[in-house]
BALOBA-1460 file (C-alpha; in Angstrom, 3 decimals):
// residues 213
<rec num="1" residu="m" x="113.895" y="145.351" z="105.552"/>
<rec num="2" residu="s" x="111.188" y="147.565" z="106.947"/>
<rec num="3" residu="l" x="107.929" y="146.671" z="108.702"/>
<rec num="4" residu="w" x="104.890" y="148.752" z="109.644"/>
<rec num="5" residu="v" x="102.097" y="147.290" z="111.757"/>
<rec num="6" residu="e" x="98.568" y="148.666" z="111.778"/>
<rec num="7" residu="k" x="96.193" y="147.226" z="114.395"/>
<rec num="8" residu="l" x="92.696" y="146.451" z="113.096"/>
<rec num="9" residu="e" x="89.475" y="145.400" z="114.808"/>
<rec num="10" residu="g" x="89.007" y="141.868" z="116.151"/>
<rec num="11" residu="s" x="92.687" y="141.209" z="116.945"/>
<rec num="12" residu="m" x="93.527" y="141.639" z="113.239"/>
<rec num="13" residu="a" x="96.717" y="143.371" z="112.084"/>
<rec num="14" residu="k" x="97.920" y="144.730" z="108.752"/>
<rec num="15" residu="l" x="101.612" y="144.249" z="108.209"/>
<rec num="16" residu="t" x="103.323" y="146.316" z="105.472"/>
<rec num="17" residu="i" x="106.664" y="144.838" z="104.563"/>
<rec num="18" residu="e" x="109.263" y="146.504" z="102.349"/>
<rec num="19" residu="v" x="112.087" y="144.485" z="100.790"/>
<rec num="20" residu="p" x="115.129" y="146.452" z="99.508"/>
<rec num="21" residu="a" x="115.445" y="146.619" z="95.701"/>
<rec num="22" residu="e" x="118.885" y="144.980" z="95.829"/>
<rec num="23" residu="e" x="117.514" y="141.951" z="97.685"/>
<rec num="24" residu="f" x="114.547" y="141.668" z="95.335"/>
<rec num="25" residu="t" x="116.781" y="141.906" z="92.255"/>
<rec num="26" residu="k" x="119.067" y="139.186" z="93.624"/>
<rec num="27" residu="a" x="116.015" y="136.950" z="94.210"/>
<rec num="28" residu="i" x="114.914" y="137.527" z="90.598"/>
<rec num="29" residu="t" x="118.310" y="136.360" z="89.426"/>
<rec num="30" residu="n" x="118.043" y="133.219" z="91.581"/>
<rec num="31" residu="a" x="114.632" y="132.538" z="90.060"/>
<rec num="32" residu="y" x="116.097" y="132.927" z="86.552"/>
<rec num="33" residu="n" x="118.911" y="130.445" z="87.276"/>
<rec num="34" residu="k" x="116.394" y="127.897" z="88.519"/>
<rec num="35" residu="q" x="113.942" y="128.328" z="85.637"/>
<rec num="36" residu="k" x="116.129" y="129.178" z="82.567"/>
<rec num="37" residu="s" x="116.344" y="125.553" z="81.396"/>
<rec num="38" residu="k" x="112.610" y="125.656" z="80.673"/>
<rec num="39" residu="f" x="112.772" y="128.517" z="78.169"/>
<rec num="40" residu="s" x="113.295" y="128.229" z="74.420"/>
<rec num="41" residu="v" x="114.396" y="131.397" z="72.674"/>
<rec num="42" residu="p" x="115.222" y="131.619" z="68.932"/>
<rec num="43" residu="g" x="118.983" y="131.952" z="68.407"/>
<rec num="44" residu="f" x="119.890" y="130.303" z="71.702"/>
<rec num="45" residu="r" x="120.112" y="126.720" z="72.806"/>
<rec num="46" residu="k" x="117.388" y="125.808" z="75.304"/>
<rec num="47" residu="g" x="118.370" y="127.017" z="78.755"/>
<rec num="48" residu="k" x="121.180" y="129.232" z="77.433"/>
<rec num="49" residu="a" x="119.331" y="132.491" z="76.792"/>
<rec num="50" residu="p" x="120.412" y="135.420" z="79.011"/>
<rec num="51" residu="m" x="117.877" y="136.719" z="81.533"/>
<rec num="52" residu="s" x="117.433" y="140.002" z="79.713"/>
<rec num="53" residu="i" x="116.510" y="138.136" z="76.454"/>
<rec num="54" residu="i" x="113.963" y="135.951" z="78.217"/>
<rec num="55" residu="e" x="112.471" y="139.037" z="79.898"/>
<rec num="56" residu="r" x="112.292" y="140.803" z="76.537"/>
<rec num="57" residu="t" x="110.683" y="137.757" z="74.914"/>
<rec num="58" residu="y" x="108.251" y="136.705" z="77.609"/>
<rec num="59" residu="g" x="107.754" y="139.968" z="79.465"/>
<rec num="60" residu="s" x="109.656" y="141.804" z="82.186"/>
<rec num="61" residu="s" x="107.600" y="140.178" z="84.906"/>
<rec num="62" residu="i" x="108.206" y="136.611" z="83.813"/>
<rec num="63" residu="f" x="110.166" y="135.729" z="86.972"/>
<rec num="64" residu="y" x="108.170" y="137.818" z="89.451"/>
<rec num="65" residu="e" x="105.771" y="135.109" z="90.577"/>
<rec num="66" residu="d" x="108.496" y="132.545" z="91.219"/>
<rec num="67" residu="t" x="110.584" y="135.187" z="92.985"/>
<rec num="68" residu="f" x="107.662" y="136.258" z="95.212"/>
<rec num="69" residu="n" x="106.751" y="132.702" z="96.178"/>
<rec num="70" residu="e" x="110.368" y="131.931" z="96.975"/>
<rec num="71" residu="i" x="111.260" y="134.834" z="99.292"/>
<rec num="72" residu="v" x="107.994" y="136.173" z="100.804"/>
<rec num="73" residu="p" x="107.116" y="133.231" z="103.171"/>
<rec num="74" residu="e" x="110.607" y="133.313" z="104.697"/>
<rec num="75" residu="i" x="110.571" y="137.158" z="105.014"/>
<rec num="76" residu="y" x="107.091" y="137.118" z="106.521"/>
<rec num="77" residu="e" x="107.994" y="134.496" z="109.166"/>
<rec num="78" residu="k" x="111.197" y="136.335" z="110.013"/>
<rec num="79" residu="e" x="109.409" y="139.630" z="110.552"/>
<rec num="80" residu="l" x="106.836" y="137.994" z="112.833"/>
<rec num="81" residu="k" x="109.550" y="136.421" z="114.946"/>
<rec num="82" residu="e" x="111.773" y="139.511" z="115.200"/>
<rec num="83" residu="n" x="108.803" y="141.739" z="116.108"/>
<rec num="84" residu="n" x="107.168" y="139.302" z="118.574"/>
<rec num="85" residu="i" x="103.903" y="139.067" z="116.591"/>
<rec num="86" residu="e" x="101.886" y="135.923" z="117.310"/>
<rec num="87" residu="a" x="99.835" y="135.151" z="114.223"/>
<rec num="88" residu="v" x="97.011" y="132.605" z="114.596"/>
<rec num="89" residu="s" x="95.719" y="132.575" z="111.000"/>
<rec num="90" residu="r" x="97.087" y="132.368" z="107.484"/>
<rec num="91" residu="p" x="97.946" y="135.791" z="106.049"/>
<rec num="92" residu="e" x="96.019" y="137.477" z="103.268"/>
<rec num="93" residu="i" x="98.832" y="138.744" z="101.038"/>
<rec num="94" residu="e" x="98.521" y="141.687" z="98.651"/>
<rec num="95" residu="i" x="101.276" y="143.083" z="96.481"/>
<rec num="96" residu="t" x="101.622" y="146.856" z="96.663"/>
<rec num="97" residu="q" x="104.740" y="147.274" z="94.517"/>
<rec num="98" residu="m" x="106.717" y="144.708" z="92.558"/>
<rec num="99" residu="e" x="109.046" y="146.046" z="89.888"/>
<rec num="100" residu="k" x="112.669" y="145.251" z="89.062"/>
<rec num="101" residu="g" x="114.977" y="147.964" z="90.346"/>
<rec num="102" residu="k" x="112.491" y="149.078" z="93.029"/>
<rec num="103" residu="d" x="111.741" y="147.925" z="96.542"/>
<rec num="104" residu="l" x="109.243" y="145.068" z="96.800"/>
<rec num="105" residu="i" x="106.320" y="146.127" z="98.993"/>
<rec num="106" residu="f" x="103.514" y="143.863" z="100.109"/>
<rec num="107" residu="t" x="100.911" y="143.741" z="102.870"/>
<rec num="108" residu="a" x="99.721" y="140.864" z="105.009"/>
<rec num="109" residu="i" x="96.491" y="140.960" z="106.951"/>
<rec num="110" residu="v" x="96.517" y="138.370" z="109.745"/>
<rec num="111" residu="q" x="94.704" y="137.544" z="112.940"/>
<rec num="112" residu="t" x="96.949" y="137.832" z="115.987"/>
<rec num="113" residu="k" x="96.748" y="136.254" z="119.415"/>
<rec num="114" residu="p" x="94.463" y="138.541" z="121.471"/>
<rec num="115" residu="e" x="95.923" y="140.356" z="124.429"/>
<rec num="116" residu="v" x="94.614" y="139.173" z="127.781"/>
<rec num="117" residu="k" x="93.892" y="142.165" z="130.025"/>
<rec num="118" residu="l" x="93.396" y="141.239" z="133.637"/>
<rec num="119" residu="g" x="93.391" y="144.665" z="135.160"/>
<rec num="120" residu="k" x="89.768" y="144.871" z="136.301"/>
<rec num="121" residu="y" x="88.790" y="141.260" z="135.981"/>
<rec num="122" residu="k" x="87.626" y="139.586" z="139.160"/>
<rec num="123" residu="g" x="87.330" y="135.831" z="139.534"/>
<rec num="124" residu="i" x="85.507" y="133.651" z="142.028"/>
<rec num="125" residu="e" x="87.721" y="131.472" z="144.205"/>
<rec num="126" residu="t" x="86.194" y="128.640" z="146.239"/>
<rec num="127" residu="v" x="87.788" y="127.812" z="149.577"/>
<rec num="128" residu="q" x="86.983" y="124.505" z="151.252"/>
<rec num="129" residu="l" x="87.532" y="123.513" z="154.888"/>
<rec num="130" residu="y" x="88.013" y="119.851" z="155.892"/>
<rec num="131" residu="l" x="88.178" y="118.297" z="159.352"/>
<rec num="132" residu="q" x="89.986" y="115.183" z="160.506"/>
<rec num="133" residu="d" x="89.346" y="113.477" z="163.852"/>
<rec num="134" residu="v" x="92.813" y="112.049" z="164.487"/>
<rec num="135" residu="v" x="91.847" y="109.756" z="167.381"/>
<rec num="136" residu="s" x="88.219" y="108.596" z="167.467"/>
<rec num="137" residu="s" x="86.427" y="105.772" z="169.256"/>
<rec num="138" residu="i" x="84.710" y="104.843" z="165.982"/>
<rec num="139" residu="t" x="85.806" y="104.712" z="162.393"/>
<rec num="140" residu="r" x="85.246" y="108.109" z="160.728"/>
<rec num="141" residu="p" x="86.060" y="109.368" z="157.213"/>
<rec num="142" residu="l" x="89.684" y="110.347" z="156.726"/>
<rec num="143" residu="i" x="88.638" y="113.960" z="156.201"/>
<rec num="144" residu="e" x="85.154" y="115.500" z="156.233"/>
<rec num="145" residu="l" x="84.026" y="118.653" z="154.454"/>
<rec num="146" residu="c" x="82.790" y="121.108" z="157.073"/>
<rec num="147" residu="g" x="82.726" y="124.453" z="155.331"/>
<rec num="148" residu="i" x="82.771" y="126.233" z="151.958"/>
<rec num="149" residu="r" x="83.309" y="129.899" z="151.176"/>
<rec num="150" residu="q" x="83.408" y="131.750" z="147.831"/>
<rec num="151" residu="v" x="85.406" y="134.960" z="147.524"/>
<rec num="152" residu="e" x="85.784" y="137.429" z="144.663"/>
<rec num="153" residu="l" x="89.421" y="138.180" z="143.855"/>
<rec num="154" residu="a" x="91.170" y="140.541" z="141.456"/>
<rec num="155" residu="p" x="94.457" y="139.422" z="139.886"/>
<rec num="156" residu="k" x="97.158" y="139.019" z="142.548"/>
<rec num="157" residu="e" x="94.727" y="140.018" z="145.285"/>
<rec num="158" residu="e" x="94.708" y="138.123" z="148.581"/>
<rec num="159" residu="k" x="91.987" y="137.896" z="151.210"/>
<rec num="160" residu="i" x="91.676" y="136.251" z="154.580"/>
<rec num="161" residu="v" x="88.814" y="133.764" z="154.694"/>
<rec num="162" residu="e" x="87.344" y="132.947" z="158.119"/>
<rec num="163" residu="f" x="85.460" y="129.862" z="159.192"/>
<rec num="164" residu="i" x="83.673" y="129.412" z="162.521"/>
<rec num="165" residu="l" x="83.464" y="125.897" z="163.920"/>
<rec num="166" residu="f" x="80.874" y="124.932" z="166.522"/>
<rec num="167" residu="t" x="81.019" y="121.978" z="168.845"/>
<rec num="168" residu="e" x="78.477" y="120.226" z="166.679"/>
<rec num="169" residu="d" x="80.882" y="120.359" z="163.799"/>
<rec num="170" residu="l" x="83.228" y="118.076" z="165.734"/>
<rec num="171" residu="s" x="80.500" y="115.715" z="166.910"/>
<rec num="172" residu="f" x="79.386" y="112.321" z="165.602"/>
<rec num="173" residu="y" x="77.005" y="109.538" z="166.507"/>
<rec num="174" residu="s" x="78.484" y="106.889" z="168.855"/>
<rec num="175" residu="h" x="77.720" y="103.203" z="168.674"/>
<rec num="176" residu="e" x="74.947" y="103.904" z="171.178"/>
<rec num="177" residu="k" x="73.413" y="106.419" z="168.674"/>
<rec num="178" residu="v" x="74.293" y="109.290" z="170.944"/>
<rec num="179" residu="f" x="75.584" y="112.520" z="169.316"/>
<rec num="180" residu="i" x="78.854" y="113.165" z="171.161"/>
<rec num="181" residu="t" x="82.099" y="115.111" z="170.931"/>
<rec num="182" residu="e" x="85.241" y="113.375" z="172.103"/>
<rec num="183" residu="p" x="88.325" y="115.130" z="173.429"/>
<rec num="184" residu="g" x="91.556" y="114.770" z="171.441"/>
<rec num="185" residu="e" x="93.466" y="116.052" z="168.476"/>
<rec num="186" residu="f" x="91.758" y="117.397" z="165.422"/>
<rec num="187" residu="k" x="93.286" y="118.573" z="162.107"/>
<rec num="188" residu="l" x="91.957" y="121.223" z="159.786"/>
<rec num="189" residu="f" x="92.716" y="121.451" z="156.094"/>
<rec num="190" residu="a" x="91.894" y="124.435" z="153.907"/>
<rec num="191" residu="g" x="92.366" y="125.109" z="150.210"/>
<rec num="192" residu="n" x="90.716" y="125.612" z="146.841"/>
<rec num="193" residu="s" x="90.387" y="121.867" z="146.265"/>
<rec num="194" residu="s" x="90.894" y="118.564" z="148.081"/>
<rec num="195" residu="d" x="94.161" y="118.202" z="146.206"/>
<rec num="196" residu="n" x="95.515" y="121.604" z="147.305"/>
<rec num="197" residu="l" x="95.243" y="121.936" z="151.054"/>
<rec num="198" residu="r" x="97.110" y="123.539" z="153.937"/>
<rec num="199" residu="a" x="96.903" y="121.963" z="157.363"/>
<rec num="200" residu="t" x="96.767" y="123.029" z="161.005"/>
<rec num="201" residu="s" x="95.712" y="121.218" z="164.233"/>
<rec num="202" residu="f" x="94.102" y="121.853" z="167.581"/>
<rec num="203" residu="e" x="93.143" y="119.876" z="170.690"/>
<rec num="204" residu="l" x="89.642" y="119.580" z="172.160"/>
<rec num="205" residu="l" x="89.833" y="119.229" z="175.949"/>
<rec num="206" residu="e" x="86.361" y="118.231" z="177.134"/>
<rec num="207" residu="t" x="83.665" y="115.791" z="176.050"/>
<rec num="208" residu="r" x="80.129" y="116.968" z="175.349"/>
<rec num="209" residu="i" x="76.975" y="114.989" z="174.791"/>
<rec num="210" residu="s" x="74.319" y="116.796" z="172.791"/>
<rec num="211" residu="s" x="70.697" y="116.422" z="173.713"/>
<rec num="212" residu="n" x="69.598" y="118.280" z="170.595"/>
<rec num="213" residu="k" x="70.231" y="115.435" z="168.171"/>
């Protein structure tokens, strides 16, 4: 079995498949054995006429169509698998050569799975920063979004993303409606979504009351 692959435009490929004459002839014989009971030939009981007599009576190509339909789908699928070709459409089959005693040659034009080339592609990654006030004198959200950055990354590229936090980012309104910052432990969470975060923590040592709010 031989296969030649010609790449065409639009992820299309032309496969030329050659089946050895011996295998094709054997397949014709199998087709004759399956179909001979349907033929009536003078001088022979129905289904008993030799293949050569049937071919002489009905034409040498009488079994070609059944033979082709029997073996080509299996051969086509086998060649795709063995050559790692991912077809995503039904093939357009065309017979190039089909004659007893010669190799069977046919072509199949098919759309293949396009190659994904990531070499120069750059994507946008969004990094989110969340804050948690571990011990607070009032009830605060479990985590609060306090920063967003977008970075452009090539495949497998890594970048350091920096966030700057000000005192006001840690502050909140007290029950007395005063904008304050309380000392204590804070946690920071960073990641590309609220479901994919890495954590760290720090401690604030002094209290501040803002007069700007």
